[in-house]
Kinemage of the C-alpha trace (Angstrom):
@kinemage 1
@onewidth
@group {chain A} dominant
@subgroup {mainchain}
@vectorlist {calphas} color= white
{ca met a 1} P 0.938 19.676 -25.022
{ca ser a 2} L 4.232 21.499 -24.551
{ca gly a 3} L 5.352 24.385 -26.735
{ca ala a 4} L 8.289 22.276 -28.004
{ca thr a 5} L 5.892 19.490 -29.050
{ca glu a 6} L 3.572 22.003 -30.825
{ca ala a 7} L 6.585 23.558 -32.595
{ca arg a 8} L 7.832 20.151 -33.724
{ca arg a 9} L 4.423 19.241 -35.109
{ca ala a 10} L 4.382 22.495 -36.972
{ca gly a 11} L 7.758 21.686 -38.529
{ca ser a 12} L 9.954 23.927 -36.447
{ca ile a 13} L 12.361 23.061 -33.627
{ca ser a 14} L 12.887 26.445 -31.982
{ca pro a 15} L 10.953 29.675 -32.166
{ca ser a 16} L 12.467 30.408 -35.592
{ca leu a 17} L 14.346 27.368 -36.831
{ca arg a 18} L 12.439 24.797 -38.832
{ca leu a 19} L 13.129 21.079 -38.978
{ca pro a 20} L 14.436 20.403 -42.426
{ca arg a 21} L 13.577 17.157 -44.185
{ca glu a 22} L 15.994 14.348 -43.389
{ca pro a 23} L 18.687 13.994 -46.012
{ca glu a 24} L 18.224 10.257 -46.338
{ca arg a 25} L 20.400 9.986 -49.443
{ca leu a 26} L 23.230 11.852 -47.657
{ca arg a 27} L 22.867 9.605 -44.651
{ca arg a 28} L 23.089 6.465 -46.848
{ca glu a 29} L 26.150 7.851 -48.604
{ca leu a 30} L 27.878 8.706 -45.331
{ca arg a 31} L 26.998 5.327 -43.820
{ca glu a 32} L 28.477 3.552 -46.832
{ca leu a 33} L 31.604 5.678 -46.552
{ca ala a 34} L 31.757 4.948 -42.821
{ca gly a 35} L 31.854 1.227 -43.617
{ca glu a 36} L 34.773 1.737 -45.998
{ca asp a 37} L 36.680 4.510 -44.279
{ca pro a 38} L 35.337 5.794 -40.921
{ca ala a 39} L 37.943 8.601 -40.686
{ca ala a 40} L 36.952 9.916 -44.103
{ca ala a 41} L 33.264 9.723 -43.203
{ca lys a 42} L 33.822 11.670 -40.002
{ca ala a 43} L 35.727 14.355 -41.956
{ca val a 44} L 32.815 14.747 -44.391
{ca ile a 45} L 29.871 14.672 -41.944
{ca thr a 46} L 30.422 18.136 -40.431
{ca lys a 47} L 30.944 19.776 -43.794
{ca arg a 48} L 27.884 18.206 -45.445
{ca leu a 49} L 25.545 18.800 -42.460
{ca thr a 50} L 26.699 22.384 -42.158
{ca glu a 51} L 25.911 23.000 -45.835
{ca arg a 52} L 22.480 21.353 -45.517
{ca leu a 53} L 21.448 23.095 -42.301
{ca trp a 54} L 22.902 26.485 -43.226
{ca arg a 55} L 20.700 26.486 -46.366
{ca ala a 56} L 17.655 25.877 -44.193
{ca trp a 57} L 18.524 28.137 -41.295
{ca arg a 58} L 20.468 31.036 -42.864
{ca pro a 59} L 17.402 33.286 -43.283
{ca glu a 60} L 16.760 33.112 -39.514
{ca leu a 61} L 20.383 32.983 -38.266
{ca ala a 62} L 22.194 35.493 -40.437
{ca pro a 63} L 20.198 38.538 -39.410
{ca arg a 64} L 20.845 37.624 -35.746
{ca gly a 65} L 24.625 37.424 -36.303
{ca gly a 66} L 24.777 33.687 -37.001
{ca ser a 67} L 27.256 32.292 -39.503
{ca ser a 68} L 27.940 29.050 -41.227
{ca arg a 69} L 31.236 28.938 -39.342
{ca ala a 70} L 29.404 29.115 -35.963
{ca leu a 71} L 27.004 26.393 -37.170
{ca arg a 72} L 29.923 24.228 -38.278
{ca asn a 73} L 31.550 24.624 -34.889
{ca val a 74} L 28.352 23.462 -33.163
{ca ile a 75} L 28.056 20.451 -35.481
{ca ala a 76} L 31.740 19.587 -35.061
{ca ala a 77} L 31.418 19.764 -31.256
{ca asp a 78} L 28.481 17.348 -31.453
{ca gly a 79} L 30.397 14.734 -33.452
{ca val a 80} L 29.171 11.773 -31.451
{ca glu a 81} L 25.542 12.623 -32.052
{ca thr a 82} L 26.076 13.151 -35.773
{ca trp a 83} L 27.953 9.898 -35.997
{ca leu a 84} L 25.104 8.119 -34.195
{ca trp a 85} L 22.658 9.583 -36.741
{ca val a 86} L 24.761 8.302 -39.619
{ca leu a 87} L 24.838 4.851 -38.043
{ca gly a 88} L 21.064 4.865 -37.450
{ca asp a 89} L 21.209 5.100 -33.659
{ca arg a 90} L 19.726 8.633 -33.544
{ca arg a 91} L 16.680 9.962 -35.323
{ca trp a 92} L 17.094 13.089 -37.516
{ca asp a 93} L 14.723 15.116 -35.360
{ca gln a 94} L 16.742 14.248 -32.243
{ca leu a 95} L 19.995 15.305 -33.860
{ca val a 96} L 18.636 18.511 -35.324
{ca glu a 97} L 16.725 19.584 -32.204
{ca gly a 98} L 19.923 19.384 -30.187
{ca leu a 99} L 21.885 21.272 -32.789
{ca ala a 100} L 19.214 23.947 -33.104
{ca gly a 101} L 19.102 24.485 -29.322
{ca arg a 102} L 22.900 24.976 -29.161
{ca val a 103} L 22.901 27.259 -32.186
{ca ala a 104} L 20.036 29.348 -30.851
{ca arg a 105} L 21.796 29.837 -27.515
{ca arg a 106} L 24.944 31.007 -29.255
{ca val a 107} L 23.228 33.492 -31.570
């Protein structure tokens, strides 16, 4: 079993970042908004995911120089993946693992 697989089973996605529970209600709200106004949904996704993930990861990222702005930039740059999660074409763990890897490399 790989280290990444063991970490995922233990609830973390990098040596220090844990996999937060999927915000299913948020995803449903964003998906509904996407059906009504895709541009508005895209504008909200980055902000809401940043808030959610920063709450979960701040204790690990802040002491290493990470910031919510840096996290927001990573999420914004990965807009296609976040959009695919909202639409149901990406699993939460897939989305968050990719984001965690990019954040960890930048911190």
